[in-house]
N, C-alpha and C positions, 0 to 999 in steps of 0.2 A: 506381644511380639509385633503385631501389625502396627501398633502405635509407634514403636521404635523405628520401623522402616519409614513411616510417613514423616516423622520428625527428622530423620536423617536425610530423606529426600528434600525436604524443605530447606534444611540447613545447607545442603550441597548446592541447591539452586541459588540460594541467597549468596553464598560464598563465590560461586562462579560468576554471578552477575556483578558482584562487587569487584572481582578481579578483572573482569572485562572492562569496566569503567575506569579502573586504575591504569590499565596498560594501553587502552585505545584512547587517542586524543578526542576531545569533545568536538573539534572542528570536523573530523571525519565522520563522526556519528551524526552531526547536524547536516552535513552534506548528503549523507545517505538518506536521512529522513526527508530532506527537501526534494531529492530526486524521486523518492517513493510517492510523496504528496503530489508532485507534478504529474507523475504517471497516472495516479488515480484521478486527478482532475481531467486530464486529457481523455481517459477512458470514459468518464462520465459525460464529457462533452460529445464524444462519439455516439454514445447512446441517445443523447438528446437530439442530435442532428439526424440520426437514423430514424427516430420516432416520428419526425415530420414527414408528411407525404410529399414527395417531389414528383412533379409531372414530367414524363419523358419529353425530350425535345421534339419528337414527331407530333405529339399532341398539341404542343404550344404552336408549332408551325402551321398546323391545320386550322387552328382557331383564328389565326390572323387574316 
């Protein structure tokens, strides 16, 4: 009985994914993917910038 439910769930997932790609245009999917990739890249860039130690402006002014 459990095997029947697993096979049905897999078939339902495959059918709904196929229907999604039939009814939604490829350009809108590509645009959403590009936006998500851009957001991930900006998020990673923020982590890289935050990782570098930045001296406060008071410290730089006192050293001069």
